[in-house]
C-alpha positions as semicolon CSV with decimal commas, in nm:
position;residue;x (nm);y (nm);z (nm)
1;M;5,067;-11,107;7,266
2;R;5,008;-10,972;6,915
3;I;5,264;-11,145;6,692
4;L;5,353;-11,064;6,331
5;V;5,542;-11,331;6,134
6;C;5,711;-11,322;5,793
7;W;5,805;-11,680;5,701
8;D;5,967;-11,842;5,397
9;D;5,829;-12,197;5,420
10;A;5,460;-12,222;5,333
11;A;5,451;-12,582;5,460
12;Q;5,538;-12,462;5,813
13;V;5,301;-12,166;5,827
14;E;4,996;-12,342;5,975
15;L;5,202;-12,539;6,225
16;L;5,385;-12,223;6,328
17;K;5,058;-12,038;6,366
18;M;4,917;-12,320;6,579
19;Y;5,213;-12,315;6,819
20;L;5,202;-11,937;6,849
21;S;4,827;-11,917;6,901
22;L;4,854;-12,064;7,248
23;D;4,764;-11,844;7,547
24;D;4,520;-11,640;7,339
25;N;4,792;-11,480;7,128
26;A;4,681;-11,296;6,814
27;V;4,904;-11,420;6,532
28;F;4,942;-11,275;6,180
29;V;5,153;-11,492;5,947
30;T;5,243;-11,431;5,585
31;T;5,499;-11,561;5,333
32;D;5,462;-11,254;5,114
33;R;5,720;-10,984;5,187
34;D;5,507;-10,704;5,042
35;Q;5,209;-10,808;5,253
36;F;5,436;-10,830;5,554
37;L;5,561;-10,474;5,500
38;T;5,199;-10,362;5,463
39;F;5,136;-10,502;5,811
40;V;5,449;-10,328;5,939
41;N;5,329;-9,995;5,797
42;S;4,973;-10,040;5,923
43;P;4,836;-9,870;6,239
44;Q;4,795;-10,210;6,403
45;T;5,001;-10,274;6,716
46;F;5,233;-10,573;6,753
47;D;5,420;-10,684;7,062
48;V;5,687;-10,878;6,872
49;I;5,787;-10,961;6,512
50;L;5,933;-11,294;6,395
51;M;6,101;-11,308;6,054
52;A;6,297;-11,558;5,850
53;A;6,633;-11,386;5,809
54;S;6,688;-11,538;5,460
55;H;6,354;-11,437;5,309
56;P;6,403;-11,422;5,013
57;D;6,781;-11,395;5,080
58;Y;6,996;-11,256;5,360
59;D;7,064;-10,922;5,194
60;I;6,696;-10,851;5,131
61;G;6,615;-10,996;5,472
62;F;6,853;-10,746;5,632
63;E;6,695;-10,462;5,435
64;T;6,356;-10,579;5,559
65;F;6,485;-10,579;5,916
66;Q;6,619;-10,224;5,878
67;L;6,279;-10,108;5,749
68;I;6,111;-10,263;6,052
69;T;6,345;-10,087;6,296
70;E;6,280;-9,753;6,122
71;I;5,902;-9,792;6,121
72;R;5,863;-9,970;6,457
73;P;6,176;-9,883;6,661
74;T;6,027;-10,002;6,992
75;C;5,896;-10,337;6,867
76;P;6,134;-10,629;6,933
77;V;6,232;-10,839;6,631
78;V;6,345;-11,205;6,640
79;A;6,515;-11,352;6,330
80;A;6,527;-11,723;6,244
81;C;6,802;-11,904;6,055
82;P;6,952;-12,254;6,030
83;Q;7,256;-12,344;6,241
84;S;7,483;-12,336;5,936
85;D;7,397;-11,968;5,871
86;V;7,411;-11,838;6,227
87;Y;7,717;-11,627;6,143
88;R;7,497;-11,425;5,908
89;I;7,295;-11,305;6,207
90;A;7,588;-11,099;6,336
91;R;7,503;-10,788;6,133
92;F;7,138;-10,819;6,241
93;M;7,247;-10,823;6,606
94;T;7,473;-10,520;6,568
95;A;7,180;-10,335;6,405
96;G;6,950;-10,397;6,702
97;L;6,811;-10,752;6,666
98;R;6,674;-10,865;7,003
99;S;6,720;-11,239;6,964
100;Y;6,744;-11,517;6,709
101;L;6,596;-11,862;6,662
102;I;6,791;-12,162;6,528
103;R;6,584;-12,363;6,279
104;D;6,635;-12,737;6,235
105;D;6,519;-12,967;5,957
106;N;6,290;-13,165;6,189
107;G;6,099;-12,853;6,299
108;D;6,178;-12,905;6,668
109;F;6,246;-12,530;6,694
110;M;5,867;-12,488;6,698
111;F;5,869;-12,590;7,064
112;L;6,099;-12,295;7,151
113;V;5,957;-12,017;6,939
114;Q;5,690;-11,907;7,191
115;A;5,939;-11,886;7,478
116;I;6,195;-11,693;7,270
117;L;5,937;-11,438;7,158
118;E;5,812;-11,390;7,515
119;A;6,171;-11,339;7,635
120;A;6,228;-11,072;7,369
121;V;5,914;-10,887;7,480
122;R;6,017;-10,906;7,847
123;Q;6,363;-10,772;7,760
124;V;6,214;-10,467;7,588
125;D;5,971;-10,408;7,875
126;T;6,255;-10,426;8,125
127;E;6,467;-10,180;7,928
128;R;6,173;-9,942;7,897
129;E;6,114;-9,959;8,272
130;R;6,484;-9,890;8,333
131;Q;6,464;-9,583;8,111
132;I;6,153;-9,461;8,291
133;S;6,319;-9,526;8,626
134;A;6,628;-9,333;8,519
135;Q;6,411;-9,042;8,411
136;L;6,219;-9,063;8,738
137;R;6,543;-9,048;8,934
138;K;6,659;-8,749;8,732
139;E;6,336;-8,554;8,777
140;V;6,298;-8,641;9,145
141;E;6,660;-8,544;9,206
142;S;6,598;-8,205;9,044
143;V;6,296;-8,139;9,264
144;R;6,479;-8,265;9,572
145;E;6,772;-8,032;9,503
146;L;6,531;-7,742;9,469
147;Q;6,367;-7,842;9,796
148;E;6,702;-7,859;9,975
149;S;6,786;-7,512;9,843
150;I;6,517;-7,359;10,068
151;I;6,642;-7,536;10,380
152;P;6,908;-7,329;10,564
153;N;7,256;-7,473;10,602
154;N;7,452;-7,237;10,827
155;I;7,219;-7,098;11,094
156;E;7,366;-6,799;11,274
157;T;7,281;-6,755;11,643
158;P;7,378;-6,513;11,921
159;D;7,680;-6,595;12,137
160;G;7,615;-6,876;12,384
161;F;7,371;-7,057;12,155
162;Q;7,410;-7,302;11,870
163;I;7,159;-7,455;11,627
164;T;7,229;-7,764;11,424
165;A;6,970;-7,907;11,186
166;R;6,948;-8,186;10,932
167;Y;6,698;-8,330;10,685
168;E;6,692;-8,670;10,517
169;S;6,427;-8,783;10,273
170;S;6,271;-9,128;10,267
171;Q;6,361;-9,371;9,990
172;I;6,172;-9,603;9,757
173;R;6,311;-9,893;9,557
174;V;6,244;-9,935;9,187
175;I;6,374;-10,146;8,899
176;G;6,674;-10,353;9,001
177;S;6,620;-10,258;9,366
178;Q;6,796;-9,928;9,301
179;P;6,710;-9,663;9,561
180;V;6,547;-9,336;9,464
181;T;6,569;-9,054;9,717
182;M;6,227;-8,897;9,707
183;A;6,129;-8,534;9,715
184;G;5,972;-8,515;10,056
185;G;5,739;-8,311;10,270
186;D;5,962;-8,205;10,560
187;Y;6,074;-7,849;10,614
188;Y;6,261;-7,651;10,873
189;E;6,365;-7,291;10,910
190;A;6,567;-7,103;11,170
191;F;6,710;-6,752;11,186
192;T;6,788;-6,477;11,433
193;L;6,575;-6,161;11,444
194;P;6,732;-5,814;11,481
195;D;6,658;-5,816;11,857
196;N;6,848;-6,149;11,899
197;R;6,536;-6,359;11,934
198;I;6,568;-6,691;11,751
199;V;6,290;-6,814;11,522
200;M;6,256;-7,192;11,479
201;L;6,006;-7,381;11,265
202;V;5,959;-7,744;11,167
203;G;5,687;-7,864;10,930
204;D;5,577;-8,198;10,787
205;A;5,338;-8,223;10,490
206;S;5,118;-8,531;10,469
207;G;5,212;-8,793;10,215
208;H;5,528;-8,816;10,004
209;G;5,661;-8,708;9,670
210;M;5,574;-8,412;9,453
211;K;5,251;-8,303;9,623
212;A;5,407;-8,297;9,970
213;C;5,708;-8,112;9,834
214;M;5,494;-7,847;9,663
215;S;5,294;-7,800;9,984
216;I;5,617;-7,718;10,163
217;F;5,721;-7,475;9,889
218;T;5,390;-7,294;9,931
219;M;5,435;-7,265;10,307
220;H;5,794;-7,147;10,267
221;T;5,681;-6,872;10,028
222;L;5,415;-6,752;10,273
223;I;5,660;-6,741;10,563
224;R;5,912;-6,540;10,361
225;M;5,640;-6,280;10,289
226;I;5,566;-6,215;10,657
227;R;5,696;-5,892;10,815
228;F;5,927;-5,890;11,116
229;D;5,662;-5,792;11,374
230;D;5,433;-6,077;11,270
231;Y;5,686;-6,338;11,381
232;I;5,650;-6,252;11,750
233;D;5,296;-6,378;11,819
234;T;5,339;-6,746;11,743
235;A;4,971;-6,844;11,754
236;K;4,885;-6,549;11,528
237;L;5,146;-6,654;11,272
238;V;5,034;-7,018;11,265
239;K;4,670;-6,906;11,232
240;H;4,766;-6,680;10,941
241;I;4,962;-6,954;10,763
242;N;4,672;-7,196;10,815
243;H;4,420;-6,944;10,679
244;E;4,626;-6,887;10,364
245;L;4,714;-7,251;10,303
246;C;4,349;-7,357;10,327
247;K;4,298;-7,155;10,009
248;Q;4,568;-7,350;9,825
249;S;4,445;-7,671;9,664
250;V;4,801;-7,799;9,636
251;V;4,793;-7,837;10,016
252;S;4,430;-7,904;10,107
253;G;4,331;-8,102;9,796
254;E;4,269;-8,474;9,846
255;G;4,282;-8,438;10,223
256;G;4,633;-8,294;10,241
257;F;4,761;-8,103;10,544
258;I;5,080;-7,989;10,716
259;T;5,179;-8,032;11,080
260;M;5,387;-7,748;11,215
261;L;5,575;-7,641;11,527
262;Y;5,669;-7,273;11,538
263;G;5,868;-7,108;11,816
264;V;6,040;-6,781;11,905
265;F;6,314;-6,806;12,168
266;D;6,408;-6,495;12,367
267;T;6,778;-6,527;12,441
268;E;6,757;-6,270;12,725
269;T;6,472;-6,423;12,927
270;R;6,537;-6,778;12,798
271;E;6,165;-6,810;12,733
272;L;6,041;-7,005;12,431
273;S;5,705;-6,888;12,293
274;W;5,562;-7,150;12,064
275;A;5,250;-7,271;11,885
276;C;5,176;-7,619;11,758
277;A;4,958;-7,737;11,470
278;G;4,926;-8,112;11,515
279;H;5,303;-8,162;11,540
280;Q;5,523;-8,358;11,780
281;M;5,600;-8,176;12,104
282;P;5,951;-8,028;12,139
283;V;6,185;-8,234;12,354
284;L;6,401;-8,069;12,621
285;H;6,721;-8,234;12,749
286;N;6,871;-8,082;13,063
287;L;7,240;-8,168;13,034
288;D;7,306;-8,112;13,406
289;T;7,030;-8,340;13,538
290;D;7,011;-8,565;13,226
291;E;6,633;-8,525;13,241
292;I;6,453;-8,552;12,905
293;T;6,093;-8,437;12,876
294;E;5,842;-8,319;12,622
295;V;5,771;-7,954;12,697
296;A;5,392;-8,001;12,713
297;E;5,106;-8,247;12,669
298;A;4,993;-8,250;12,305
299;E;4,620;-8,249;12,387
300;D;4,662;-7,927;12,585
301;A;4,908;-7,739;12,365
302;S;4,830;-7,838;12,005
303;G;4,574;-7,729;11,748
304;L;4,469;-7,894;11,423
305;P;4,725;-7,942;11,142
306;I;4,719;-7,650;10,902
307;G;4,532;-7,674;10,573
308;I;4,224;-7,850;10,716
309;F;3,997;-7,588;10,878
310;E;4,033;-7,225;10,766
311;D;3,926;-7,070;11,098
312;G;4,131;-7,296;11,324
313;D;4,260;-7,151;11,650
314;Y;4,603;-7,204;11,803
315;V;4,750;-7,155;12,149
316;N;5,049;-6,947;12,257
317;N;5,261;-7,168;12,484
318;K;5,552;-7,059;12,703
319;T;5,846;-7,276;12,811
320;Y;6,157;-7,181;13,006
321;I;6,476;-7,320;12,852
322;P;6,743;-7,362;13,123
323;P;7,116;-7,311;13,066
324;R;7,313;-7,617;12,953
325;S;7,024;-7,774;12,773
326;R;6,924;-7,898;12,431
327;L;6,586;-7,824;12,278
328;M;6,493;-8,055;11,993
329;L;6,225;-8,005;11,727
330;Y;6,176;-8,298;11,491
331;T;5,941;-8,477;11,251
332;D;5,787;-8,818;11,308
333;G;6,014;-9,000;11,062
334;L;6,264;-9,026;11,346
335;I;6,051;-9,201;11,609
336;E;5,852;-9,404;11,353
337;A;6,160;-9,578;11,209
338;F;6,112;-9,955;11,213
339;P;6,254;-10,274;11,056
340;S;6,054;-10,384;10,751
341;G;5,985;-10,742;10,651
342;S;6,007;-10,871;11,005
343;R;5,764;-11,133;11,127
344;E;5,807;-11,008;11,477
345;E;5,578;-10,759;11,643
346;H;5,596;-10,410;11,490
347;V;5,834;-10,205;11,703
348;E;5,936;-9,845;11,634
349;F;6,246;-9,649;11,735
350;G;6,008;-9,437;11,938
351;M;6,065;-9,201;12,226
352;D;6,270;-9,470;12,400
353;G;6,521;-9,473;12,115
354;L;6,523;-9,094;12,102
355;E;6,592;-9,056;12,475
356;R;6,847;-9,337;12,480
357;T;7,042;-9,175;12,196
358;M;7,027;-8,825;12,341
359;R;7,158;-8,950;12,674
360;A;7,441;-9,138;12,500
361;A;7,543;-8,809;12,335
362;K;7,503;-8,592;12,647
363;D;7,876;-8,521;12,681
364;K;7,941;-8,504;12,307
365;P;7,916;-8,198;12,081
366;V;7,563;-8,127;11,958
367;T;7,672;-8,212;11,603
368;E;7,763;-8,564;11,720
369;C;7,427;-8,590;11,896
370;M;7,260;-8,512;11,563
371;E;7,470;-8,772;11,381
372;L;7,385;-9,036;11,641
373;L;7,011;-8,969;11,616
374;F;7,020;-9,033;11,243
375;S;7,258;-9,329;11,252
376;E;7,090;-9,504;11,547
377;S;6,741;-9,469;11,399
378;F;6,869;-9,598;11,065
379;D;7,045;-9,894;11,228
380;F;6,720;-9,973;11,409
381;T;6,558;-10,040;11,068
382;K;6,814;-10,317;11,001
383;G;6,913;-10,168;10,668
384;A;6,562;-10,098;10,541
385;G;6,595;-9,722;10,596
386;R;6,349;-9,482;10,750
387;H;6,014;-9,501;10,572
388;D;5,933;-9,133;10,619
389;D;6,116;-8,805;10,576
390;T;6,313;-8,709;10,887
391;S;6,408;-8,361;11,007
392;I;6,576;-8,269;11,334
393;M;6,665;-7,927;11,473
394;I;6,852;-7,889;11,801
395;L;6,909;-7,562;11,988
396;E;7,188;-7,592;12,244
397;S;7,244;-7,324;12,505
398;E;7,538;-7,275;12,736
């Protein structure tokens, strides 16, 4: 620490300096008030200031303290006084004094001065971190709200079909173990085209926080610029999005990428045309047979994540969606949920947890199935929370 001291007892100066010089502290001690104020006004940095509150008397000492707080508002100040004058410290405390030191005639207070100064510095550091954390929460919340504004809430579908979707961001813990809900990199979109075909899309940007969120904003903007006819050829659309995003450093910089599953469901033929860019395969639950399967093998049906290779190719896949079924598109935060801090073998919620939960909700409304998927995967973490953003979209057909 760099310590500045204004003291009123010349006989104690050297001893005080010796005690404070431990642990490689840089100590500047003076008994001259004018010299002390010169130090205060200098460009030198100090971590903490120790002053005799009665130097040369309590009124002038208080004026000196006020000058310090004006010139160095972030530097903690500790005032020293004898036990008989401790009541005089009250106005110092109400004016922002961090701590005080009780002086005794024998000089035993010397043994405490280092610890008291260190505690004052730690207190200021903690308060500064709390302020930064509060600002972080505020800024992240603003970005998160903006992100949520581009995710659809009420998704209209033709008669006989229903889509429910939900997104939850991951969390981090900061000062005081307070949770901060992060701006994340998940995204979904769904809407019905004029010919009653249903468009569904789920994306997941690599990483977390601002960069992942901005990658998703960029993709959302590109999708909104595409004309109606371009939605039909799924592989063509994914190829186009990939080509454009590869030009955007916000996505491809520092090895960033986005996985994506894009599908167009024909409500007349019940055929789902879809293309995959490194994303999880859709899951199909036949409510009559209770069979749950992924609609294809990833190695056969998927291309590279978008934002990596500008000329990447993608495959048009076709899947028949039977009546009384649920088609689920999701991001990996769901199946990768796991308990943290456990000494046991790392176990994830996985496909087993997904299938178990979907079967448990087979006879429940699709909205309850969605709620169960989120609550069961969260409970699986034993209170730690999912470590990645999680999005789920379920299309239910009669």
